[in-house]
C-alpha positions, 0 to 999 in steps of 0.5 A: 313754434315760432312766428315767420315775418315777410317783407313784401313788395309787389306790383300788379299786372295783366296777363292771360292764363289758358286764354283768360285775363287774370290779375298777376303781380311780379316783386319781391320778399325776403324772409329768414326760412328756406325755400328752394329755388325754382319751388313754385306758389299757386295756380299756373306753377306749369305755365311758370307763373308762382315760381319763386327765385333767391335773389342775392341780397350783398350788402 
C-alpha cells in the first residue's frame, strides 16, 4: 500500500498518426519501480508510440 512518485520532464509536439494530427510528447520520467524496456503505454504502441526505455543515470 505504498504510493509511487515520479519526477518528470516532457516536451509536447505534433505528430501524424494514421493521417491525423495529434499531440504527442517526448521526455523522461524517474520512478523507483522496475518497468521493462520497450514496455508500451497508451495508443499506437505498434506504431512506435508509447515506448518506454531505461536510461542509465551515472550519478
